C-alpha positions in Angstrom: 37.5 18.2 -14.2 39.8 19.1 -10.8 39.6 21.1 -7.9 40.8 24.2 -9.6 38.2 24.5 -12.3 35.4 23.6 -9.8 35.9 25.3 -6.7 38.9 27.6 -6.5 38.5 29.6 -9.9 34.6 30.5 -9.3 35.4 31.7 -5.8 38.3 33.9 -7.0 36.1 35.3 -9.5 33.4 35.9 -7.1 36.4 37.8 -4.6 37.7 39.8 -7.6 34.2 41.0 -8.8 33.3 41.8 -5.3 36.6 43.7 -4.8 36.1 45.7 -7.9 32.3 46.8 -7.1 33.4 47.7 -3.6 36.6 49.7 -5.0 34.3 51.5 -7.7 32.0 52.9 -5.0 35.3 53.8 -3.1 34.4 51.9 0.1 37.9 51.9 1.9 39.4 48.4 2.6 37.4 46.9 -0.3 39.5 43.8 -0.4 38.7 43.1 3.4 34.9 43.5 3.1 34.8 41.5 -0.2 36.8 38.8 1.8 34.0 39.0 4.5 31.2 39.1 1.8 32.6 35.7 0.3 32.7 34.3 3.7 29.0 35.1 4.3 28.0 33.7 1.0 29.5 30.4 1.4 28.2 30.2 4.8 24.7 30.6 3.9 25.3 28.1 1.0 26.7 25.6 3.5 24.2 26.4 6.3 21.7 23.3 5.6 24.7 21.0 5.8 26.1 22.7 8.9 22.8 22.8 10.8 21.9 19.1 10.6 25.6 18.5 12.2 25.1 21.1 14.8 21.8 19.5 15.7 23.3 16.0 16.0 26.1 17.3 18.0 24.0 18.9 20.5 21.9 15.8 20.8 24.8 13.8 21.4 26.2 16.3 23.9 23.0 15.7 25.9 23.9 12.0 26.4 27.3 12.1 26.9 27.3 12.8 30.3 24.9 9.9 31.0 27.2 7.7 29.2 30.3 8.8 31.0 28.6 8.8 34.4 26.3 5.7 34.5 27.6 3.1 31.9 31.3 3.6 32.3 31.0 3.0 35.9 28.8 0.1 35.7 30.6 -1.8 33.1 34.2 -0.7 33.7 36.0 -4.1 32.6 33.6 -5.3 30.1 34.1 -3.4 26.7 31.4 -5.0 24.9 28.9 -4.6 27.7 29.7 -1.0 27.5 29.5 -0.8 23.9 26.0 -2.4 24.1 24.7 -0.2 26.9 25.9 2.9 25.0 24.1 1.9 21.7 21.0 1.4 23.8 21.2 4.7 25.5 21.7 6.2 22.2 18.6 4.7 20.7 16.8 5.2 24.0 17.3 9.1 23.4 17.2 9.0 19.6 20.9 9.7 19.1 22.8 8.6 15.9 26.4 8.8 16.8 27.3 9.4 13.5 24.9 11.5 12.4 27.4 14.6 13.2 29.8 13.3 10.6 30.0 15.1 7.4 31.0 12.6 4.4 31.8 13.5 0.9 
């Protein structure tokens, strides 16, 4: 199966059905509202994946200033030590640097 049959065709069908339903009850700008409705539906479906990414990036953003300020000044010339201290900080604060990455 290819991408068209799995993703694009069902989304197009949902968009067309929403357009016809909104047009049937005489809502102006039915196509625009159907696009908005489809966007909301897709966002709701993908919310569990997005929420975990947002939480991880928020945690990472809290640790980032400490890394920039303290660790980079201490270990300016030593890249290996800089990496070790960065990983220690991540571990200490319970942050996984790869947690915000979404992989298929």
